[in-house]
C-alpha positions in Angstrom: -9.0 -13.2 0.8 -10.4 -9.7 0.5 -12.3 -9.3 -2.7 -13.7 -6.4 -4.7 -15.4 -6.1 -8.1 -13.6 -3.9 -10.6 -13.9 -2.8 -14.3 -11.0 -2.8 -16.7 -10.4 0.8 -17.9 -7.1 0.4 -19.8 -5.1 -2.5 -21.3 -1.3 -2.5 -21.9 0.7 -5.3 -23.2 1.7 -6.6 -19.8 -0.7 -4.9 -17.4 -4.3 -3.9 -17.0 -5.7 -0.9 -15.2 -8.8 -1.6 -13.1 -11.2 0.7 -11.3 -13.8 -0.1 -8.7 -17.0 -0.8 -10.6 -20.0 0.0 -8.4 -20.7 1.6 -5.1 -20.1 -0.8 -2.2 -23.0 -2.1 -0.2 -20.9 -1.4 2.8 -22.2 2.1 3.1 -25.5 1.0 4.7 -24.0 -1.9 6.7 -23.8 -1.9 10.5 -20.8 -4.1 10.6 -18.3 -1.8 8.9 -15.8 -1.8 11.8 -15.6 -5.6 11.9 -15.7 -6.3 8.1 -12.5 -6.9 6.1 -14.2 -6.1 2.8 -14.3 -2.4 3.8 -10.5 -2.3 3.7 -10.2 -3.1 0.0 -13.2 -0.9 -0.8 -11.4 2.1 0.7 -8.2 1.1 -1.1 -9.9 1.2 -4.5 -12.2 4.1 -3.9 -11.6 6.6 -6.8 -8.3 4.9 -7.6 -7.0 2.9 -10.4 -4.9 -0.2 -9.8 -2.4 -1.8 -12.1 -2.5 -5.7 -12.3 -0.5 -8.1 -14.4 -2.3 -9.1 -17.5 -2.7 -12.9 -17.4 -5.7 -13.5 -19.6 -7.2 -12.1 -22.8 -9.2 -9.2 -21.4 -11.2 -6.6 -23.2 -11.9 -3.0 -22.2 -14.9 -2.8 -19.9 -14.7 -6.4 -18.7 -15.7 -6.9 -15.0 -13.2 -8.8 -12.9 -13.1 -9.9 -9.2 -9.7 -8.9 -7.7 -8.4 -10.4 -4.5 -5.8 -9.5 -1.9 -4.6 -11.9 0.8 -5.2 -10.5 4.3 -1.6 -11.4 5.3 -0.2 -9.3 2.5 -2.3 -6.3 3.6 -1.2 -6.7 7.2 2.4 -7.1 6.2 2.2 -4.0 4.0 0.6 -2.0 6.8 3.1 -3.0 9.4 6.0 -2.1 7.1 4.5 1.2 6.2 3.8 2.3 9.8 6.3 0.5 12.0 9.6 0.7 10.0 9.7 4.5 9.5 9.0 4.9 13.2 11.9 2.5 14.0 14.1 4.5 11.6 13.2 7.7 13.3 14.2 6.4 16.7 17.4 4.8 15.4 18.4 8.0 13.7 17.8 10.1 16.8 19.5 7.7 19.2 22.6 7.2 16.9 23.1 10.9 16.5 22.6 11.5 20.2 25.3 9.0 21.0 27.7 10.1 18.3 27.5 13.8 18.8 29.3 15.2 21.8 27.3 17.0 24.5 29.4 20.2 24.0 28.6 20.5 20.3 26.6 23.6 19.5 23.0 23.0 18.5 23.3 19.3 19.4 19.5 18.9 19.6 19.1 20.4 16.1 21.5 17.9 14.6 19.8 15.0 16.4 16.4 16.1 15.1 17.8 16.5 11.6 19.4 13.0 11.6 16.1 11.5 12.9 14.1 13.1 10.1 16.7 12.1 7.5 16.6 8.5 8.6 12.8 8.6 8.7 12.8 9.9 5.1 15.3 7.3 4.0 13.1 4.5 5.5 10.1 5.8 3.6 12.0 5.9 0.3 13.4 2.4 1.0 10.0 1.0 1.8 8.6 2.5 -1.4 11.3 0.8 -3.5 11.0 -2.5 -1.6 7.2 -2.6 -1.6 7.1 -1.9 -5.4 8.9 -5.2 -6.0 7.5 -7.2 -3.1 3.8 -6.5 -3.4 3.6 -6.0 -7.2 2.1 -9.4 -7.8 0.1 -9.7 -4.6 -3.2 -8.6 -6.2 -4.7 -11.3 -8.3 -7.8 -11.8 -10.5 -10.0 -14.4 -8.9 -12.9 -14.3 -11.3 -13.5 -13.0 -14.8 -16.9 -11.9 -16.1 -16.7 -10.9 -19.8 -19.2 -8.3 -21.0 
């Protein structure tokens, strides 16, 4: 599990909004390239994160949030690999379907490649919103 300390900045009826609480000790560390904690630190840097509200939290409470490494790897693979595959499938399908005598064939192949790339990105955004919505959990709770 990759863990990071965060502070609750907003509470809704079903969700809480957390923000990274303090500067990471990773800035002075020599092992940044080999450390998995650096990944979650960069994810939360100057960003708010919405998490399901499972306990009775108060504004300003400190929590330890956790993300499983396999979820992070799966999300990275889907975000980088699937659009690239969509790009190539779009280009190859247009190349095989459009006749060689068609005017501006290369232009239509490139347009189809970018359209399929964009559709992959939109699909991944919709899919990941439901798949990874509950992948971040609160591991520890430190009331103030």
